[in-house]
C-alpha positions, 0 to 999 in steps of 0.5 A: 087619134087615140084609135091609132095610137092603142094599136101601136102601144099595144104592139111595141108591149107585145115586141118587148115581152117576146124579147125578154123571154128570148134573152132569158132562155138564152142565159139559162142555155149558156149556164146549163152549158157552162155546170155541164162544162165543169161538171164532167172537168170534176168527173175526169179528175175524180176519174184520174185520181181513181185510175192512179190510186190503183196503179201501186202506192197511195197518194201519201207514199207517191209524195215520199218517194220523192223525198231527198236528204237534205245533207246528201252529197252526190258524187257520181260512181265515174268521180268516187273511183277517180278520187279513189274512193273506198268503201267498207262495211262497218264491222265489230272486232277485237282492239287492244286498250292503248297508251299514248306516250313519245320515246325513241328510237335507239341502236340496239346493243353489239349493232353499233361500233365507236371509231377510235383514234389510235395515234395522235395525229391531225385528221385527213380523208382520202375519201369523203365520209359523210352519214348514211354512207354504207362502209364495210369491214375493214373499210379506210375511213380516214387517216391520222398523220403526226408527220408533220409534228415533233414527235413523228409518226406514232408507227415509225417510233413503235418500230425503231423501239420494237427493233431495238427491244428486239436486239436487247433481248435476242443479246441477253437471250444468249448471256442469260445461260453463262449468267453474263445477264442475271435472271433479274436483268434479262426479265426486264430485257424481256419485258420491255420487249414485249411492250414495243412488240405489242406496241409495233403490232397494233400500229403496223396493220393500220400504217401507210406512208400517208399516216395511220389508216383508221378502218371500220371494225365492222360492216354498216353505215356512218352514223355519226362522223365527229370530226372533220379534216385537219382536225387534231386527235389525241389518242382514244378520242371518238372519230366515228360511229358505225352502225350496223342498223339491223336491230333497233331499240324503242324506248317509250316514256311512260307517266307513272299513273299507268305503272299499274298497266305496263305489265299488261304492255305486249307491243306497240306502233310508233309515228316517226316524224319524217313521214306519215307512216305508222310501224307496228311492232307486230310486222316488224318482230318486235318484242318487249325488253323490259320496263322500269320499276321506279322513276327518274328523280327530275322526269317522273317517268317510267320507261318501257323498251322494245326491240325489233328489226330495222327494214332500212326506212328508221333512223336511229335517234329519232324521236317518235311518237308511240301508241302501247297496245295491251290487253284486247277488247272485245266487240269493238266498233273501229274504223282506220284514221284516213276515214275520219275528218274534223270540223270545228273540233268535230269528228265526222264520217262519210256513209255510203246511202246508194250507189252515188249518194253519201251522207256526212255523220258526226261520230265520238272516238274513243282509243286510237292506235296510230292506224285505227280509232275506236267509234263510240257512237256514230256508226253502227254494223252494216254501215257502209263508210268510206275509209279511204278518200273522205276528204274528196267526199267532204270536198264534194260538199264543201265546194257546191260540186253536187249536181242540179238534178234530184236524187231520189231513193 
C-alpha cells in the first residue's frame, strides 16, 4: 500500500508546483501590460503639451486669454444702435468757471406796452383776447362803453363840448377886433376851445357805435389781460399788456460771497421750468448789461442782468435756473451731462471696452454749466465714453440683459 501512495503523492506535488509557476507568469504579464499602457498615455500627454506650447503662447497666457471682466456689460451693436447709444472719445479742453444760481426772465424795455382805459365805462370784447394771442398795431382789443351809465358816452360828450367851444371861439374872433370882446375874454374863450378840441380828438379816433374802442399801440402778443367781460374801469386803469418778445432780460440773483467774481462773468446758460432744454446766451446773441454794486436790505443778493434775443419759445416772467460763466479753465476733462448716471449718491459713466463690451465707471464731478460737467477723476483722455443713451446701458446691466455666452477680449 505504501508503494502505491508514494508515487501518487509525488505526482500531486508536481502538478501543484507547475500550476503555481503558470499563475505567477500570467500575473506578471498582466502587470507589465498595465504599466506599458500607463507609460504610453503619459508620453502622449507630454507630447500633446509640448506641441501646444510650441503653437503660440505659454499656458499662463492662454489661460488669461479666456478671462472676462466680472462687471462687464454686453450689448450687441444692433441693440446699441436701436437704443440710440452714442460713444465719444474723451478729450480735455477749455471750460468756464461756473456760479450756479436762480433768476427771472423779463421783457426788455421798449418791447412791452401797457394798454390803459381812455374813458370810464363797462368792458366788452368783440373777439376773445386770451394770453398769447398775436395782435397787430391798431388791432381793436376791447370796447369800453358808458352808454347805459348816467354820464353817457365820453366821446359824445366831448363832441358836444368841442362844437360849443368852437362856435364861441369863432364868434369871439370876429368881435375882438372891434373891441366888443376884450383880449382877456378872448384868451379865456380860446383856451376853452383848445382844451375841448384836444379832448375830442383824443376820443374821436376810437369812438364807435358800441363805445370807445381800445386799440393795441404795438404789434406783438397778449402777455396779460387784466380785466374781464363786464368789468367797470376808470380813466387810466391798466387793461392789458402787449409784448413784442424780440429782446428779453435775464436777471440773476447772486449771493454776495461771489461779489469779487461778478466782473469776470461774461455769459450765462439757463434752464426753464417748462422743458429740459438748456439755453446758451452765446447762441442767443446775449450780452451783460450790468451787475449790482450793493445788496438789497432784506435779501442780501446782488443782481446781474443780461439781454438776449427771444427765439419765440421763452416765456417772459419765468423763474429759471441760471449758470453764470466766468473765467476759462484750460486742460479740463468735461463730458455732457447726458453721460452721467447716478446711483445711491454716486455718479457713474459707461466706458466702451470693445464693439459690444461696456463697463460702469465711477467718476467725481466738478463744475456744472448746465450742459457739460467737469470730470475730476474716473475718466482719462482717450477713453471711449457713452455720451448719449447711458440710461439704456444701465438698464441692460440692471435687468440681466447680458447674454449667457462668455465674452473674450
